[in-house]
C-alpha positions in Angstrom: 163.6 -16.9 128.1 160.2 -18.6 128.5 160.3 -17.9 132.3 160.8 -14.2 131.6 157.7 -14.1 129.3 155.7 -15.9 132.0 156.9 -13.5 134.6 155.9 -10.5 132.4 152.4 -12.0 132.0 152.1 -12.5 135.7 153.3 -9.0 136.5 150.8 -7.5 134.0 147.9 -9.4 135.5 148.9 -8.4 139.0 149.2 -4.7 137.9 145.8 -4.8 136.3 144.4 -6.2 139.6 146.0 -3.5 141.7 144.8 -0.7 139.4 141.2 -1.9 139.2 141.1 -2.5 143.0 142.4 1.0 143.8 139.7 2.6 141.7 137.0 1.7 144.1 136.2 4.0 147.0 137.4 2.8 150.3 134.3 4.0 152.2 132.7 1.7 154.6 128.9 1.1 154.2 126.4 -0.5 156.5 125.4 -4.0 155.7 121.9 -2.8 154.8 123.3 -0.2 152.4 125.3 -2.9 150.6 122.3 -5.2 150.5 120.3 -2.3 148.9 123.1 -1.9 146.4 123.1 -5.6 145.7 119.4 -5.6 145.1 119.8 -2.9 142.5 122.7 -4.7 140.9 120.6 -7.8 140.6 117.5 -6.1 139.4 119.4 -4.1 136.7 121.6 -7.1 135.7 124.7 -5.0 135.8 126.8 -7.9 136.9 126.0 -10.1 133.9 128.5 -8.5 131.5 131.3 -9.5 133.9 130.4 -13.2 133.8 132.8 -13.8 130.9 135.9 -12.2 132.5 137.3 -15.4 133.9 136.6 -17.3 130.7 138.3 -14.6 128.6 141.3 -14.5 130.9 141.6 -18.3 130.7 141.5 -18.2 127.0 144.1 -15.4 126.9 146.3 -17.2 129.4 146.0 -20.5 127.5 146.9 -18.8 124.3 150.0 -17.0 125.7 151.4 -20.1 127.4 150.7 -22.4 124.4 152.4 -20.0 122.1 155.5 -20.1 124.3 155.5 -23.9 124.5 153.2 -25.6 122.0 154.5 -29.0 122.8 152.8 -28.8 126.2 149.4 -27.6 124.9 147.4 -30.3 126.6 149.2 -29.9 129.9 148.8 -26.1 129.8 145.1 -26.4 129.0 144.5 -28.7 132.0 146.5 -26.4 134.3 144.7 -23.3 133.1 141.4 -25.0 133.6 142.3 -26.1 137.1 143.6 -22.6 138.0 140.5 -20.9 136.5 138.2 -23.2 138.6 140.2 -22.4 141.7 139.8 -18.7 141.0 136.1 -18.8 140.3 135.0 -18.2 143.9 136.8 -14.9 143.8 134.0 -13.5 141.5 132.3 -12.6 144.8 135.1 -10.0 145.3 134.1 -8.2 142.1 130.5 -8.2 143.0 131.3 -6.7 146.4 133.3 -3.9 144.7 130.4 -3.2 142.4 128.0 -3.1 145.3 130.3 -0.5 146.9 130.4 1.6 143.8 126.5 1.6 143.8 126.5 2.4 147.5 128.9 5.3 147.0 126.7 6.7 144.2 123.3 6.4 146.0 122.0 6.6 149.5 120.5 3.4 151.0 117.0 4.8 150.6 117.6 5.7 146.9 118.9 2.2 146.3 115.8 0.7 147.9 113.6 3.0 145.6 115.7 2.0 142.5 115.3 -1.7 143.3 111.6 -1.3 143.7 111.4 0.6 140.4 113.3 -2.0 138.5 110.8 -4.6 139.9 107.9 -2.8 138.2 106.9 -3.5 134.6 108.3 -0.1 133.6 111.5 -0.7 135.4 111.9 -4.2 133.8 111.1 -2.6 130.4 113.8 0.0 130.9 116.4 -2.6 132.1 115.6 -4.9 129.1 115.7 -2.0 126.6 118.6 0.1 127.8 121.3 -1.8 125.8 119.4 -1.5 122.5 118.5 2.2 123.2 122.1 3.0 124.1 123.5 1.2 121.0 121.0 2.9 118.7 121.8 6.3 120.3 125.5 5.8 119.7 124.9 4.8 116.1 122.7 7.8 115.6 125.3 10.1 117.0 128.0 8.6 114.8 125.8 9.1 111.7 124.9 12.7 112.7 128.6 13.4 113.3 129.5 12.0 109.8 126.8 14.2 108.2 128.0 17.2 110.1 131.6 16.5 109.1 130.6 16.4 105.4 128.6 19.6 105.8 131.4 21.3 107.6 134.0 20.4 105.0 131.7 21.5 102.2 130.9 24.8 103.9 134.5 25.6 104.7 135.5 24.8 101.2 132.7 27.0 99.9 133.8 29.9 102.1 137.4 29.5 101.1 136.5 29.4 97.4 134.5 32.7 97.9 137.5 34.2 99.5 139.7 33.2 96.5 137.3 34.8 94.0 136.7 38.0 96.0 140.4 38.6 96.7 141.7 41.7 94.8 144.1 40.9 92.1 147.3 42.9 92.0 
């Protein structure tokens, strides 16, 4: 029974890997184009959010295996740690995929210009502010949507009430 659960975990992880790998365009790019994409990725710090992936996967794997066999928790923790450390060098694969995504979206010259921009004080300010600006924009849109929803319900109710009082009585 435990081996079936472990097999399902493995199959799920493999499926996730195949789906995410297939999503990247299979175009080939020159080395200089990829280098330009890498420069933009580094300048914009777009790779940083992915730093926690292996850690999170390790924690999830540890939890799943420990739940299935709590008596082997220490052994499982050591094995998970060793496996995670052996997989760490594969992070470069993700970086390469992200560089290809950038390369597919922008020409080499555009990437060079973007990297140059992000090295300027204004570009650095944009990079450092974009997460906060995006978060605040999302919150503002949610608040606006909530106000609009309340207004819409009130106006529809008002119109329906008018219709009830204006309807001829038979």
